[in-house]
PDBQT receptor file of N, H, CA, C and O in Angstrom, charges set to zero:
ATOM      1  N   UNK A   1      -1.448 343.465 277.878  1.00  0.00    +0.000 N 
ATOM      2  CA  UNK A   1      -2.031 343.238 276.649  1.00  0.00    +0.000 C 
ATOM      3  C   UNK A   1      -2.027 341.749 276.480  1.00  0.00    +0.000 C 
ATOM      4  O   UNK A   1      -1.067 341.092 276.882  1.00  0.00    +0.000 OA
ATOM      5  N   UNK A   2      -3.037 341.203 275.916  1.00  0.00    +0.000 N 
ATOM      6  H   UNK A   2      -3.817 341.737 275.590  1.00  0.00    +0.000 HD
ATOM      7  CA  UNK A   2      -3.053 339.711 275.880  1.00  0.00    +0.000 C 
ATOM      8  C   UNK A   2      -3.292 339.484 274.316  1.00  0.00    +0.000 C 
ATOM      9  O   UNK A   2      -3.809 340.360 273.622  1.00  0.00    +0.000 OA
ATOM     10  N   UNK A   3      -2.923 338.376 273.860  1.00  0.00    +0.000 N 
ATOM     11  H   UNK A   3      -2.503 337.665 274.424  1.00  0.00    +0.000 HD
ATOM     12  CA  UNK A   3      -3.124 338.061 272.506  1.00  0.00    +0.000 C 
ATOM     13  C   UNK A   3      -4.414 337.462 272.153  1.00  0.00    +0.000 C 
ATOM     14  O   UNK A   3      -4.975 336.926 273.108  1.00  0.00    +0.000 OA
ATOM     15  N   UNK A   4      -4.944 337.419 271.193  1.00  0.00    +0.000 N 
ATOM     16  H   UNK A   4      -4.489 337.855 270.416  1.00  0.00    +0.000 HD
ATOM     17  CA  UNK A   4      -6.265 336.858 270.756  1.00  0.00    +0.000 C 
ATOM     18  C   UNK A   4      -5.965 335.316 270.950  1.00  0.00    +0.000 C 
ATOM     19  O   UNK A   4      -4.800 334.930 270.849  1.00  0.00    +0.000 OA
ATOM     20  N   UNK A   5      -7.137 334.293 271.266  1.00  0.00    +0.000 N 
ATOM     21  H   UNK A   5      -8.083 334.606 271.348  1.00  0.00    +0.000 HD
ATOM     22  CA  UNK A   5      -7.004 333.037 271.234  1.00  0.00    +0.000 C 
ATOM     23  C   UNK A   5      -6.561 332.412 269.925  1.00  0.00    +0.000 C 
ATOM     24  O   UNK A   5      -5.849 331.410 269.868  1.00  0.00    +0.000 OA
ATOM     25  N   UNK A   6      -7.036 333.080 268.867  1.00  0.00    +0.000 N 
ATOM     26  H   UNK A   6      -7.615 333.894 268.913  1.00  0.00    +0.000 HD
ATOM     27  CA  UNK A   6      -6.328 332.638 267.537  1.00  0.00    +0.000 C 
ATOM     28  C   UNK A   6      -5.153 332.678 267.347  1.00  0.00    +0.000 C 
ATOM     29  O   UNK A   6      -4.643 331.719 266.768  1.00  0.00    +0.000 OA
ATOM     30  N   UNK A   7      -4.239 333.911 267.809  1.00  0.00    +0.000 N 
ATOM     31  H   UNK A   7      -4.653 334.691 268.279  1.00  0.00    +0.000 HD
ATOM     32  CA  UNK A   7      -2.944 333.988 267.824  1.00  0.00    +0.000 C 
ATOM     33  C   UNK A   7      -2.291 332.964 268.455  1.00  0.00    +0.000 C 
ATOM     34  O   UNK A   7      -1.402 332.275 267.953  1.00  0.00    +0.000 OA
ATOM     35  N   UNK A   8      -2.798 332.856 269.705  1.00  0.00    +0.000 N 
ATOM     36  H   UNK A   8      -3.520 333.415 270.113  1.00  0.00    +0.000 HD
ATOM     37  CA  UNK A   8      -2.227 331.822 270.726  1.00  0.00    +0.000 C 
ATOM     38  C   UNK A   8      -2.037 330.624 269.903  1.00  0.00    +0.000 C 
ATOM     39  O   UNK A   8      -0.925 330.202 269.586  1.00  0.00    +0.000 OA
ATOM     40  N   UNK A   9      -3.289 330.019 269.522  1.00  0.00    +0.000 N 
ATOM     41  H   UNK A   9      -4.193 330.361 269.780  1.00  0.00    +0.000 HD
ATOM     42  CA  UNK A   9      -3.427 328.740 268.742  1.00  0.00    +0.000 C 
ATOM     43  C   UNK A   9      -2.379 328.662 267.517  1.00  0.00    +0.000 C 
ATOM     44  O   UNK A   9      -1.681 327.667 267.320  1.00  0.00    +0.000 OA
ATOM     45  N   UNK A  10      -2.353 329.627 266.851  1.00  0.00    +0.000 N 
ATOM     46  H   UNK A  10      -2.921 330.435 267.011  1.00  0.00    +0.000 HD
ATOM     47  CA  UNK A  10      -1.378 329.564 265.793  1.00  0.00    +0.000 C 
ATOM     48  C   UNK A  10       0.155 329.283 266.173  1.00  0.00    +0.000 C 
ATOM     49  O   UNK A  10       0.869 328.402 265.694  1.00  0.00    +0.000 OA
ATOM     50  N   UNK A  11       0.543 330.369 267.282  1.00  0.00    +0.000 N 
ATOM     51  H   UNK A  11      -0.038 331.084 267.671  1.00  0.00    +0.000 HD
ATOM     52  CA  UNK A  11       1.919 330.007 267.810  1.00  0.00    +0.000 C 
ATOM     53  C   UNK A  11       1.958 328.698 268.430  1.00  0.00    +0.000 C 
ATOM     54  O   UNK A  11       2.998 328.081 268.199  1.00  0.00    +0.000 OA
ATOM     55  N   UNK A  12       1.066 328.083 269.187  1.00  0.00    +0.000 N 
ATOM     56  H   UNK A  12       0.221 328.584 269.375  1.00  0.00    +0.000 HD
ATOM     57  CA  UNK A  12       1.117 326.790 269.763  1.00  0.00    +0.000 C 
ATOM     58  C   UNK A  12       1.239 325.819 268.745  1.00  0.00    +0.000 C 
ATOM     59  O   UNK A  12       1.965 324.838 268.906  1.00  0.00    +0.000 OA
ATOM     60  N   UNK A  13       0.616 325.999 267.748  1.00  0.00    +0.000 N 
ATOM     61  H   UNK A  13       0.026 326.796 267.617  1.00  0.00    +0.000 HD
ATOM     62  CA  UNK A  13       0.644 325.061 266.432  1.00  0.00    +0.000 C 
ATOM     63  C   UNK A  13       1.981 325.032 265.926  1.00  0.00    +0.000 C 
ATOM     64  O   UNK A  13       2.552 323.948 265.805  1.00  0.00    +0.000 OA
ATOM     65  N   UNK A  14       2.605 326.226 265.583  1.00  0.00    +0.000 N 
ATOM     66  H   UNK A  14       2.141 327.106 265.681  1.00  0.00    +0.000 HD
ATOM     67  CA  UNK A  14       3.854 326.334 265.075  1.00  0.00    +0.000 C 
ATOM     68  C   UNK A  14       4.945 325.666 266.049  1.00  0.00    +0.000 C 
ATOM     69  O   UNK A  14       5.927 325.073 265.600  1.00  0.00    +0.000 OA
ATOM     70  N   UNK A  15       4.733 325.789 267.182  1.00  0.00    +0.000 N 
ATOM     71  H   UNK A  15       3.935 326.270 267.547  1.00  0.00    +0.000 HD
ATOM     72  CA  UNK A  15       5.739 325.245 268.225  1.00  0.00    +0.000 C 
ATOM     73  C   UNK A  15       5.652 323.726 268.299  1.00  0.00    +0.000 C 
ATOM     74  O   UNK A  15       6.687 323.063 268.365  1.00  0.00    +0.000 OA
ATOM     75  N   UNK A  16       4.386 323.127 268.288  1.00  0.00    +0.000 N 
ATOM     76  H   UNK A  16       3.546 323.666 268.235  1.00  0.00    +0.000 HD
ATOM     77  CA  UNK A  16       4.387 321.668 268.357  1.00  0.00    +0.000 C 
ATOM     78  C   UNK A  16       4.664 321.035 267.075  1.00  0.00    +0.000 C 
ATOM     79  O   UNK A  16       5.013 319.856 267.119  1.00  0.00    +0.000 OA
ATOM     80  N   UNK A  17       4.563 321.652 265.851  1.00  0.00    +0.000 N 
ATOM     81  H   UNK A  17       4.280 322.610 265.816  1.00  0.00    +0.000 HD
ATOM     82  CA  UNK A  17       4.750 320.953 264.741  1.00  0.00    +0.000 C 
ATOM     83  C   UNK A  17       6.281 321.338 264.132  1.00  0.00    +0.000 C 
ATOM     84  O   UNK A  17       6.663 321.002 263.011  1.00  0.00    +0.000 OA
ATOM     85  N   UNK A  18       7.014 322.053 265.035  1.00  0.00    +0.000 N 
ATOM     86  H   UNK A  18       6.704 322.326 265.946  1.00  0.00    +0.000 HD
ATOM     87  CA  UNK A  18       8.359 322.328 264.561  1.00  0.00    +0.000 C 
ATOM     88  C   UNK A  18       8.597 323.392 263.412  1.00  0.00    +0.000 C 
ATOM     89  O   UNK A  18       9.662 323.515 262.807  1.00  0.00    +0.000 OA
ATOM     90  N   UNK A  19       7.490 324.118 263.205  1.00  0.00    +0.000 N 
ATOM     91  H   UNK A  19       6.624 324.018 263.696  1.00  0.00    +0.000 HD
ATOM     92  CA  UNK A  19       7.383 325.108 262.058  1.00  0.00    +0.000 C 
ATOM     93  C   UNK A  19       7.867 326.437 262.457  1.00  0.00    +0.000 C 
ATOM     94  O   UNK A  19       7.847 327.355 261.637  1.00  0.00    +0.000 OA
ATOM     95  N   UNK A  20       8.344 326.629 263.772  1.00  0.00    +0.000 N 
ATOM     96  H   UNK A  20       8.360 325.883 264.438  1.00  0.00    +0.000 HD
ATOM     97  CA  UNK A  20       8.869 327.914 264.278  1.00  0.00    +0.000 C 
ATOM     98  C   UNK A  20      10.223 328.189 263.671  1.00  0.00    +0.000 C 
ATOM     99  O   UNK A  20      11.231 327.541 263.953  1.00  0.00    +0.000 OA
ATOM    100  N   UNK A  21      10.171 329.319 262.712  1.00  0.00    +0.000 N 
ATOM    101  H   UNK A  21       9.352 329.845 262.483  1.00  0.00    +0.000 HD
ATOM    102  CA  UNK A  21      11.223 329.546 261.984  1.00  0.00    +0.000 C 
ATOM    103  C   UNK A  21      12.537 329.918 262.971  1.00  0.00    +0.000 C 
ATOM    104  O   UNK A  21      12.408 330.630 263.967  1.00  0.00    +0.000 OA
ATOM    105  N   UNK A  22      13.762 329.360 262.568  1.00  0.00    +0.000 N 
ATOM    106  H   UNK A  22      13.867 328.782 261.759  1.00  0.00    +0.000 HD
ATOM    107  CA  UNK A  22      14.694 329.821 263.229  1.00  0.00    +0.000 C 
ATOM    108  C   UNK A  22      15.163 328.819 264.469  1.00  0.00    +0.000 C 
ATOM    109  O   UNK A  22      16.240 328.817 265.065  1.00  0.00    +0.000 OA
ATOM    110  N   UNK A  23      14.095 328.036 264.645  1.00  0.00    +0.000 N 
ATOM    111  H   UNK A  23      13.220 328.038 264.160  1.00  0.00    +0.000 HD
ATOM    112  CA  UNK A  23      14.415 327.125 266.016  1.00  0.00    +0.000 C 
ATOM    113  C   UNK A  23      15.360 326.153 265.766  1.00  0.00    +0.000 C 
ATOM    114  O   UNK A  23      15.399 325.479 264.737  1.00  0.00    +0.000 OA
ATOM    115  N   UNK A  24      16.207 326.065 266.797  1.00  0.00    +0.000 N 
ATOM    116  H   UNK A  24      16.175 326.613 267.633  1.00  0.00    +0.000 HD
ATOM    117  CA  UNK A  24      17.473 325.095 266.604  1.00  0.00    +0.000 C 
ATOM    118  C   UNK A  24      16.838 323.736 266.833  1.00  0.00    +0.000 C 
ATOM    119  O   UNK A  24      16.560 323.345 267.967  1.00  0.00    +0.000 OA
ATOM    120  N   UNK A  25      16.608 323.009 265.715  1.00  0.00    +0.000 N 
ATOM    121  H   UNK A  25      16.834 323.327 264.794  1.00  0.00    +0.000 HD
ATOM    122  CA  UNK A  25      16.068 321.433 265.964  1.00  0.00    +0.000 C 
ATOM    123  C   UNK A  25      17.006 320.473 266.618  1.00  0.00    +0.000 C 
ATOM    124  O   UNK A  25      16.571 319.404 267.046  1.00  0.00    +0.000 OA
ATOM    125  N   UNK A  26      18.216 320.779 266.717  1.00  0.00    +0.000 N 
ATOM    126  H   UNK A  26      18.569 321.647 266.370  1.00  0.00    +0.000 HD
ATOM    127  CA  UNK A  26      18.921 319.643 267.346  1.00  0.00    +0.000 C 
ATOM    128  C   UNK A  26      18.762 319.784 268.817  1.00  0.00    +0.000 C 
ATOM    129  O   UNK A  26      19.209 318.889 269.534  1.00  0.00    +0.000 OA
ATOM    130  N   UNK A  27      18.131 320.886 269.375  1.00  0.00    +0.000 N 
ATOM    131  H   UNK A  27      17.768 321.613 268.792  1.00  0.00    +0.000 HD
ATOM    132  CA  UNK A  27      17.987 321.007 270.819  1.00  0.00    +0.000 C 
ATOM    133  C   UNK A  27      16.555 320.618 271.013  1.00  0.00    +0.000 C 
ATOM    134  O   UNK A  27      16.239 320.448 272.191  1.00  0.00    +0.000 OA
ATOM    135  N   UNK A  28      15.578 320.432 270.077  1.00  0.00    +0.000 N 
ATOM    136  H   UNK A  28      15.835 320.570 269.120  1.00  0.00    +0.000 HD
ATOM    137  CA  UNK A  28      14.240 320.174 270.403  1.00  0.00    +0.000 C 
ATOM    138  C   UNK A  28      13.981 318.605 270.568  1.00  0.00    +0.000 C 
ATOM    139  O   UNK A  28      14.374 317.744 269.780  1.00  0.00    +0.000 OA
ATOM    140  N   UNK A  29      13.242 318.393 271.746  1.00  0.00    +0.000 N 
ATOM    141  H   UNK A  29      12.923 319.093 272.385  1.00  0.00    +0.000 HD
ATOM    142  CA  UNK A  29      12.670 317.074 272.001  1.00  0.00    +0.000 C 
ATOM    143  C   UNK A  29      11.021 317.631 272.049  1.00  0.00    +0.000 C 
ATOM    144  O   UNK A  29      10.619 318.627 272.652  1.00  0.00    +0.000 OA
ATOM    145  N   UNK A  30      10.269 316.743 271.287  1.00  0.00    +0.000 N 
ATOM    146  H   UNK A  30      10.594 315.934 270.798  1.00  0.00    +0.000 HD
ATOM    147  CA  UNK A  30       8.861 316.969 271.330  1.00  0.00    +0.000 C 
ATOM    148  C   UNK A  30       8.239 316.672 273.129  1.00  0.00    +0.000 C 
ATOM    149  O   UNK A  30       8.489 315.716 273.863  1.00  0.00    +0.000 OA
ATOM    150  N   UNK A  31       7.599 317.587 273.329  1.00  0.00    +0.000 N 
ATOM    151  H   UNK A  31       7.397 318.364 272.733  1.00  0.00    +0.000 HD
ATOM    152  CA  UNK A  31       6.810 317.510 274.792  1.00  0.00    +0.000 C 
ATOM    153  C   UNK A  31       5.963 316.355 274.674  1.00  0.00    +0.000 C 
ATOM    154  O   UNK A  31       5.566 316.104 273.537  1.00  0.00    +0.000 OA
ATOM    155  N   UNK A  32       5.628 315.649 275.551  1.00  0.00    +0.000 N 
ATOM    156  H   UNK A  32       5.951 315.854 276.475  1.00  0.00    +0.000 HD
ATOM    157  CA  UNK A  32       4.937 314.426 275.658  1.00  0.00    +0.000 C 
ATOM    158  C   UNK A  32       3.475 314.776 275.537  1.00  0.00    +0.000 C 
ATOM    159  O   UNK A  32       2.674 313.953 275.094  1.00  0.00    +0.000 OA
ATOM    160  N   UNK A  33       3.128 315.940 275.910  1.00  0.00    +0.000 N 
ATOM    161  H   UNK A  33       3.779 316.608 276.270  1.00  0.00    +0.000 HD
ATOM    162  CA  UNK A  33       1.812 316.625 275.822  1.00  0.00    +0.000 C 
ATOM    163  C   UNK A  33       1.693 317.238 274.449  1.00  0.00    +0.000 C 
ATOM    164  O   UNK A  33       0.667 317.914 274.381  1.00  0.00    +0.000 OA
ATOM    165  N   UNK A  34       2.339 317.231 273.420  1.00  0.00    +0.000 N 
ATOM    166  H   UNK A  34       3.172 316.682 273.476  1.00  0.00    +0.000 HD
ATOM    167  CA  UNK A  34       2.347 318.020 272.230  1.00  0.00    +0.000 C 
ATOM    168  C   UNK A  34       0.950 317.321 271.299  1.00  0.00    +0.000 C 
ATOM    169  O   UNK A  34       0.053 317.936 270.723  1.00  0.00    +0.000 OA
ATOM    170  N   UNK A  35       1.128 316.102 271.390  1.00  0.00    +0.000 N 
ATOM    171  H   UNK A  35       1.857 315.602 271.858  1.00  0.00    +0.000 HD
ATOM    172  CA  UNK A  35      -0.101 315.273 270.578  1.00  0.00    +0.000 C 
ATOM    173  C   UNK A  35      -1.528 315.782 271.154  1.00  0.00    +0.000 C 
ATOM    174  O   UNK A  35      -2.437 316.021 270.359  1.00  0.00    +0.000 OA
ATOM    175  N   UNK A  36      -1.694 315.928 272.420  1.00  0.00    +0.000 N 
ATOM    176  H   UNK A  36      -0.956 315.734 273.066  1.00  0.00    +0.000 HD
ATOM    177  CA  UNK A  36      -2.856 316.544 273.049  1.00  0.00    +0.000 C 
ATOM    178  C   UNK A  36      -3.265 317.922 272.755  1.00  0.00    +0.000 C 
ATOM    179  O   UNK A  36      -4.439 318.291 272.756  1.00  0.00    +0.000 OA
ATOM    180  N   UNK A  37      -2.197 318.711 272.490  1.00  0.00    +0.000 N 
ATOM    181  H   UNK A  37      -1.243 318.412 272.489  1.00  0.00    +0.000 HD
ATOM    182  CA  UNK A  37      -2.156 320.137 272.201  1.00  0.00    +0.000 C 
ATOM    183  C   UNK A  37      -2.540 320.329 270.739  1.00  0.00    +0.000 C 
ATOM    184  O   UNK A  37      -3.300 321.265 270.491  1.00  0.00    +0.000 OA
ATOM    185  N   UNK A  38      -2.101 319.548 269.724  1.00  0.00    +0.000 N 
ATOM    186  H   UNK A  38      -1.483 318.787 269.926  1.00  0.00    +0.000 HD
ATOM    187  CA  UNK A  38      -2.400 319.444 268.363  1.00  0.00    +0.000 C 
ATOM    188  C   UNK A  38      -3.941 319.129 268.305  1.00  0.00    +0.000 C 
ATOM    189  O   UNK A  38      -4.668 319.774 267.549  1.00  0.00    +0.000 OA
ATOM    190  N   UNK A  39      -4.440 318.104 269.135  1.00  0.00    +0.000 N 
ATOM    191  H   UNK A  39      -3.850 317.580 269.749  1.00  0.00    +0.000 HD
ATOM    192  CA  UNK A  39      -6.004 317.747 269.128  1.00  0.00    +0.000 C 
ATOM    193  C   UNK A  39      -6.816 318.930 269.538  1.00  0.00    +0.000 C 
ATOM    194  O   UNK A  39      -7.835 319.251 268.926  1.00  0.00    +0.000 OA
ATOM    195  N   UNK A  40      -6.377 319.556 270.545  1.00  0.00    +0.000 N 
ATOM    196  H   UNK A  40      -5.550 319.295 271.042  1.00  0.00    +0.000 HD
ATOM    197  CA  UNK A  40      -7.093 320.739 271.064  1.00  0.00    +0.000 C 
ATOM    198  C   UNK A  40      -7.264 322.001 270.194  1.00  0.00    +0.000 C 
ATOM    199  O   UNK A  40      -8.309 322.641 270.075  1.00  0.00    +0.000 OA
ATOM    200  N   UNK A  41      -5.951 322.289 269.541  1.00  0.00    +0.000 N 
ATOM    201  H   UNK A  41      -5.103 321.769 269.637  1.00  0.00    +0.000 HD
ATOM    202  CA  UNK A  41      -5.877 323.220 268.566  1.00  0.00    +0.000 C 
ATOM    203  C   UNK A  41      -6.861 322.862 267.338  1.00  0.00    +0.000 C 
ATOM    204  O   UNK A  41      -7.582 323.760 266.904  1.00  0.00    +0.000 OA
ATOM    205  N   UNK A  42      -6.903 321.784 266.861  1.00  0.00    +0.000 N 
ATOM    206  H   UNK A  42      -6.317 321.054 267.213  1.00  0.00    +0.000 HD
ATOM    207  CA  UNK A  42      -7.827 321.228 265.876  1.00  0.00    +0.000 C 
ATOM    208  C   UNK A  42      -9.386 321.661 266.299  1.00  0.00    +0.000 C 
ATOM    209  O   UNK A  42     -10.097 322.374 265.590  1.00  0.00    +0.000 OA
ATOM    210  N   UNK A  43      -9.723 321.186 267.386  1.00  0.00    +0.000 N 
ATOM    211  H   UNK A  43      -9.146 320.607 267.962  1.00  0.00    +0.000 HD
ATOM    212  CA  UNK A  43     -10.972 321.354 268.124  1.00  0.00    +0.000 C 
ATOM    213  C   UNK A  43     -11.233 322.816 268.273  1.00  0.00    +0.000 C 
ATOM    214  O   UNK A  43     -12.389 323.214 268.128  1.00  0.00    +0.000 OA
ATOM    215  N   UNK A  44     -10.281 323.648 268.546  1.00  0.00    +0.000 N 
ATOM    216  H   UNK A  44      -9.342 323.325 268.664  1.00  0.00    +0.000 HD
ATOM    217  CA  UNK A  44     -10.672 325.067 268.712  1.00  0.00    +0.000 C 
ATOM    218  C   UNK A  44     -10.933 325.671 267.323  1.00  0.00    +0.000 C 
ATOM    219  O   UNK A  44     -11.922 326.367 267.092  1.00  0.00    +0.000 OA
ATOM    220  N   UNK A  45     -10.066 325.393 266.481  1.00  0.00    +0.000 N 
ATOM    221  H   UNK A  45      -9.263 324.828 266.668  1.00  0.00    +0.000 HD
ATOM    222  CA  UNK A  45     -10.250 325.674 265.040  1.00  0.00    +0.000 C 
ATOM    223  C   UNK A  45     -11.518 325.348 264.317  1.00  0.00    +0.000 C 
ATOM    224  O   UNK A  45     -12.106 326.150 263.592  1.00  0.00    +0.000 OA
ATOM    225  N   UNK A  46     -11.917 324.085 264.565  1.00  0.00    +0.000 N 
ATOM    226  H   UNK A  46     -11.439 323.434 265.155  1.00  0.00    +0.000 HD
ATOM    227  CA  UNK A  46     -13.420 323.540 264.261  1.00  0.00    +0.000 C 
ATOM    228  C   UNK A  46     -14.435 324.484 264.749  1.00  0.00    +0.000 C 
ATOM    229  O   UNK A  46     -15.321 324.945 264.030  1.00  0.00    +0.000 OA
ATOM    230  N   UNK A  47     -14.277 324.757 265.996  1.00  0.00    +0.000 N 
ATOM    231  H   UNK A  47     -13.557 324.383 266.581  1.00  0.00    +0.000 HD
ATOM    232  CA  UNK A  47     -15.269 325.435 266.740  1.00  0.00    +0.000 C 
ATOM    233  C   UNK A  47     -15.381 327.179 266.399  1.00  0.00    +0.000 C 
ATOM    234  O   UNK A  47     -16.372 327.876 266.617  1.00  0.00    +0.000 OA
ATOM    235  N   UNK A  48     -14.172 327.595 265.857  1.00  0.00    +0.000 N 
ATOM    236  H   UNK A  48     -13.366 327.029 265.680  1.00  0.00    +0.000 HD
ATOM    237  CA  UNK A  48     -14.200 328.743 265.625  1.00  0.00    +0.000 C 
ATOM    238  C   UNK A  48     -14.177 329.105 264.065  1.00  0.00    +0.000 C 
ATOM    239  O   UNK A  48     -14.049 330.257 263.651  1.00  0.00    +0.000 OA
ATOM    240  N   UNK A  49     -14.315 327.996 263.271  1.00  0.00    +0.000 N 
ATOM    241  H   UNK A  49     -14.419 327.060 263.608  1.00  0.00    +0.000 HD
ATOM    242  CA  UNK A  49     -14.397 328.011 261.888  1.00  0.00    +0.000 C 
ATOM    243  C   UNK A  49     -13.096 328.496 261.144  1.00  0.00    +0.000 C 
ATOM    244  O   UNK A  49     -13.163 328.871 259.973  1.00  0.00    +0.000 OA
ATOM    245  N   UNK A  50     -12.053 328.482 261.760  1.00  0.00    +0.000 N 
ATOM    246  H   UNK A  50     -11.998 328.177 262.711  1.00  0.00    +0.000 HD
ATOM    247  CA  UNK A  50     -10.575 328.580 261.466  1.00  0.00    +0.000 C 
ATOM    248  C   UNK A  50     -10.015 327.695 260.517  1.00  0.00    +0.000 C 
ATOM    249  O   UNK A  50      -8.813 327.751 260.257  1.00  0.00    +0.000 OA
TER     250      UNK A  50
């Protein structure tokens, strides 16, 4: 079973913005690709009207 693209985008957004509840922030370093992922998520949402 595979998640919908919208669900994947929502989880990716939560991960790259640090909004994933219960996540141990002291162990988190932002991935250097995170800014690009944010842009791609926004493009996806604009294209799908979300």
